[in-house]
Phi, psi and omega in degrees: 000161176274143178208153168279138180226126169274104188282319183202174181303122178084003184230119175237137181224166171247126188210177177273134175227162180297146173296142181282153177237130183282146169282180185305324183246032180238164175232157171256128181250128169278114191286127176268328180199145179221120182278149172271148185218160176304331177300323179296324177292321178297319178298318179298330179277358179094013179251158174079297182293128183292337178204153175241153005283160177213142169277113183281187175107094179248001176246095183209160178213158180180198183251136177290124180240357178200145180227150177285170187293340182249016181269125177234346188284330177228163181228162175305132182103341176292144176260133187222152163258149188242124170282119185282352188291134179233118184242157179276336181063015184236332186286172182303318184289320175297318183291339179257014174088006180255057185301328181291349176253018182312135179295339178244034185307137178214167180202143173298130181088357177236310179250340175229163185304136186249203191268005176277059186198169178292321180231151176217150179257141177213148172298142180298330179295341182265001185258131177243123181294144180264137175292161188301327186278353180270126179286130182302322183289348176266340191287355172296344178286345184294321182296309177297326176297323179294329175292320178293321177299317176300320178302318179285334170298317180295319184291326183049050188300143174270153174299143176082014180285148172263123190243136173238127181243127174266118178103128178236039166282195183306311186288321176298319179292324176293319176296325175299311181298321179288324177300318179298326184270354177253021170082027178295140176286327176206152177225113178252149182229137176242132177200150177267355181265109185297325180295318179291325176297325178297321178294320178300318179294324177299326181276354172101046174288158173288316177206155178219152183197166175274351177205147184294338177298337180281349183263147186262079173210071184298336179280353178095183183244146179294324180228126174240127183242123170266120177245025183247324189075007182273131185301317181296319179294317180298314181299316180295317182297323179299330180276356183258001183283130178287167175304138181065015181270180184229136173251124179252118172275100185253324177290150183268113180272158171297155180305325187275355183296133179224143172225169177248151177238163179250094185303321181296318179296319178301317178292308190291329182253008178050054179269136177257131173243123184218173180227167178223118186251104170058228190246138172210109179051035185233354186291314180297320178295321177297320179298320179291318177299317180297316179296333180269006171088026180294335178236147172260106183303328182290339174275317187283323182268114182264333185219136172237108187245147178291157182305324182301338183259019183303312178302319178295321179297321177298318179297317179297316180297317180297330180279356179075026181265123180088189179246245177281125176258127183244134176266132179248101183297000000 
């Protein structure tokens, strides 16, 4: 079958790879759509994936075309979205409910072959059936939405919070949509990309700007979310948190990214700094939210490109052109 392969640092190709075979508790999914994510760029840069080459793609959905000998939960012909998370269920973190921090953490499309291919293998436990009214080619959005749901689990937001989000790419926009639905009094967005800011305004931000100085909240925001991973944005955001507020590091930064903090201010103003790592008990809830229309796929997905253009799609994504780019094998 054809698949995208990140062969080495900085090099992605489309080539032939062997067709996958399911294990006893696995299924083979014919991929309908696979989203690109910042994680894919990190893999291309030589980060995250423990070894190369790898077939990337951890945001995908499709139709079950093969099942293992012990699979009873789904059948050939079922349409599913796939949670890429793979846990050992044995380490200290798994045993204490922090599976996303598993000492042997792995993921489809990061440590094992993913969905940027015609077919992909997944444990049946990771598959969530799609209701009839959800288009399979849109359901690749469920995985990033599940990360955003996890982010709001970490935040434990109170009603009436004033929220500032750095970045209006896919993840920033998802955090915007969830902020509106978790009772935020206001949601402001900062981004240097004018096209993405236009999309944020289309979705109903309270205010948007290219810099937080343009926004009128000198006392700061109750919740500040970085959805960029950019050092300058993170540094600026840390200084915008109101007293008793929370800063959420949601965007994935490069390993080398560094910022400075003011320990006395954190102590004196009771500021919380926290992070949100991938998916944790949030995939099924994201699937239900998606089925209930929390996101408009036609707004979030800007490009649907054939598998043959995967290297080009990575370049476009890295350049910040468009919103969610989806590969259609």
